[in-house]
Structures are given as structure tokens and as C-alpha cells.
C-alpha positions, 0 to 999 in steps of 0.5 A: 872559278869561285874562290873558297880558300882553305883555312891555311889561305885564309889565314896567310891572306889575313896576315898579308893584310895585317902586316906590313911586310909579310913572306908565303910559304907554301909548296908549289900548288898550295896557292901562295899566288890567289892569297897573295892576290886576296889580300891585294884586292881586299887591301885596295877594295874593301880597306882601301890602304893601297891604290896599286901592287907591283909584284916582282916576279920570274920572268915565267911565273910573271908571265904566266902565273899572275895573270891565269891567277887573276884570272881565273878567280871569281871574286879578282873579276874586277881588278886590272893586271899589265904584264911590264915584259918584253922588249924595251917598248913592250913594258912601256906599253904595258907601264902607260896601262891603268891596272891595279897591278902592275907586274914584271921581271926583276928590278932593281932596289931603287926601282923598288923603293921608287915604286913603295913612294909612289904609294905602290905596295911592291910584291916581291914574289921570287927572292929571298929578303921576306921569306925569314918575316913569316916562319915564326908566325908561322910556328905559332899558329901551326902550334896551336893548332896541331896540337901534341906536335912539336913544330920547329922552324929552321933557323933562317941563314942568310943566303949571301956572305958580305965580304 
């Protein structure tokens, strides 16, 4: 399918490419996955800033949504991916494949650090940790685009309390 992003999708993809840490907050069906994959594709094949990407997502999203989006869009045609979920043998087989994007279920903190140290862009597609980064920039963007409308960013609260 031909990818023809909306302005907000182009903005979000450019934001991802311009920042070492970014988050995309959109409702279901508004293109978070295609936005992220577009940015990854551009960073790999246009600017050569990254060589591989690790996507960490809830198991169903890792198994179905990310692969379906890669297969769906024409501009992602050359992007090779591997899904590492299931049994240990299935995950190991997926890890051995030559892939630009490795998609897996949740990983631990140290595994994420190891992946980043190996030059992988780590995309955590389902956790709180990076969400707050994008809020203020999006508030400013919407304030400019929606002249006369007051845009308020809700205060960010960490979901856990350290004891």
C-alpha cells in the first residue's frame, strides 16, 4: 500500500529522527507503528545513523502488529525483520536471521543496554519510561497549529513509587 502520511505523522517521524530519545502519543489506529518504522527506515537507509533496531513490545503487538505494518507499506519494502517470540528455540532462530529490525516481547534493563551497546536503536513500544519526553514538544506544536486554542499538557506522574 502506498504510504501517504498525514502532517502529524510526518512531524512525529521527523521528531524521532532528530532526537536520541522520543515517544509518540497517539490513539489506536493513528499510525504510531508506521511513524516509528518510517523513522527507523530513514535512519537506516537515508542517513545511515543506525544499523539495526530492536523493537520491544507486548507479545501480541510484537507478533502481529509490527510485522503487519512492515508488510503493509510500500516504502518499507526493503526492511528485513525477524520476530523473536515463543519458545527458546524459536527466539534463538529469530535472533540468528539477518534482519534490520528485531521484534521481541519484553526484555530486561541489562539486555536493552547490551543491545544499545551493539549499535541497535532500541524501541520500547509499550512502557512508561520515555512517554514524558514528547509531551512538552507536542504541546508547543499543537499550540502553534491550533491558534487560539489553549493546549494543556497533563502533569507527568511516574506510575511507581520508590520505597
